[in-house]
N, C-alpha and C positions, 0 to 999 in steps of 0.2 A: 504493500500500500504506500502511496506517495505521502511524504510529509510536507505539509503546507506552511507557508509564512505569508502573513497578510500585512501589506503596507498601504495605507490610505491617506489621501488628502482630507482636509476638513471642510473648508468653506465650499458650499455648493455640492459637496460629495456626501458628507455625513448629514449636513443640514440641507434643507430645501432651497435655501438661498444663501448668497455670499454675505455673511454677517459683517465682515469688514466693510464691504461696499455699503451695506445698509446703514452702518454706523456713520460712515463718512457722509452719506447722503442726508441722514437725519441731522447732523451738525453743520451741514452746508459746506463741507470742504470738498465734496465731489458732486458733480452734476448728476441729477437723477437719470437713470438709464445707462450710466457708464458701466461697461461690462468687464469681467475679469480678463477677457482677451486683450483689453487695451493696455495691460501691464507689460512693460518692456522688461524681459527677464535679464537683460544685461545692464539695465540702468542701476546706478548705485542705490542699493536698497535703503541706505541711510537717508539719502535725499528724498526718495519716494515716500518713506514713512514720515519723515519730518514735514513734508508738504501736506499729506492728507490726514495724518493722525496727530501731528504736533500741535495744531491749534485747538484740539478738542479739550474742553475744560468741563469737568463734572466730578461730583462726589462719587465715591465708590457705590453708594446705594443707588444714586441716579443712574450711573453707568450700567450697573448690573440689571436694573429694572428695564432699561431700554433694550439691552442685549436679549433678555429673556422674552421680551414682547415680540421680538423678531424671530427668535430661534425655534424652528421646528425640526426635530431630528427625524430622518427618514425611517419608514417602517422597516423593522427587522434589525435595526442597529443594536439595540440593547441585547436582543437574543444572540446576535452574532458575537458580541464581545464576551458574553457568558459562555457560549459554545466554545469559543477559542480558548478561554481559560480552562474549561472543563477538560478539553482534549489536548491541552498543552501546545496549542498552536501559537507560535509567535505572532503578535499583533501589535502594530505601532502606528501612530498618527504622525505624519510628517507634513507640516503646514507652513505657509507664509503668513498665517494669521497670528494674532497676539494671544499670549497665555491668559491675559486678564479678561478675555471674553470666552476663550475656549474652555478653560477650567470651570467657570460657573455653569456652563451648559452641560458639561459632563457630570458635574456634581448634582445638578438637578435631577438627573436620571439614575442616580445611585449606582453608577457603574463601578466595577472593580478598577483599580489603578491600571493604566496602560502606559507604555513608554510614549512620551510626547516630545517631538522636536518642533520647535516653533520660535517665533520672535518673542522676546521678553518685553513687556510693557509696564510702565510705571505711571500711575496717575499723579500729577503734580498740579499745584495752583497755576502753573504757567502752561500746562498742557501735558500731553502724553509723551514721555520719553521712551525711546526704544533701544534695544541692544540685541546683538546676534551671537550669543555665546555658543549656541548649538551648531551653527554652521558659519564660523568666521572665515572670511577671505575665500569664500566659494559661492558661486551662484546657486540660488535655491533649486533650480531645475537639475543642476548637476548633483547637488546633495541628495535629492530624492532618488536619482538614478543610482547613486552610491549605496543607499540603503537597500534598494532592490538587489543590487549586485552582492552586497554583503551576505544576504541569505542564499542567493544562488551559489556562491562560492562554498557555502556550508552544506550544499546538497539539497536544499529545500526547493520545492516547486513554488515559485513566487507568484502571489496574486497581488496586483496593484489596482487601485481604484482612484479615478481622478476625473476632473471636469474642465481643466483649463490649459493654457499654453505652458505654464510652468510644470505641468505634469507630463509633457511630451517625451522628455528624455527617459524618465522612469518607465513610461509606457513601452518604449522601444526595448527596454531591458527585461520586462516582466514575461514570465512564462504564460500567465493567464491575465488578461487585461479586461477590466470592466470600465467602460468609458461612457460619459454622458456630456451633454451640452457641447461647448466649443472643442473639447478634447476629442469627442466623437467625430466632429467635422475634420479636425486635423488628421485623425487616423484614416478617415476615408480618403483624404487627399494624398496621404503618404502610403496608402495600401498597407496599413498596420492592422492585423486582425484583432478584433475585440468583441466583447459581449456588451451590448447596450443595456443600461440599467436605469430604472427609476427609483428603486429602493434596494434593500439588501436581501429580499426574499429569494431571488434567483441564486445568489451566492450561497445562502444558507442551505437551500435545497441541494446544491451541488456538493457541499461539504457533508451534509447528512448522508447523502447517497454514498459518498466515499468511505464514511465511517460505519456504515450499517453492518458490515461484516465483522467488526471488532467483537471479541468475546465480551460478555457482560462482566 
């Protein structure tokens, strides 16, 4: 039986919408309708985050209230995380989003701890300050691809899930790819095979069928 490892994006992949974009639109730092595909993967991330998140000023209570009002987790995600834990399947989130909105969303759903690689955010009276200790001096798309390759090199069948341009390099590395939104368009253009998904039920079904022959 294959041993699987799951690496997934967060915004627009785990959630039904991009929470970072929703926050920036809410606070007026980004125009409504701007999409994740507009992000330039080679742009200096410090400048990008300073431009869009730097001006956002809010108390932690206000900030988390706004986050949770926008955040809807896709069907099957909670079950998937618990299934992965039960069957000792490596599962990690690799995101260009901020920990200060990702962690409250995960906490709301009472999920077991999972490895999370993302941007660190700090709410200050002058705005949000960001730092990149999880992937310093490397582009996010390359870092995501590295995480997939890490598990491939250990002999795992890698499953990657994503929705945007910064997911493309990881998509190319994955053994099994679940793509949606702009990433699916890019895969079509580049003839990269993928499974289209709206939620996590298709992946759950695949995993359960793979583990059904295990002894009780």
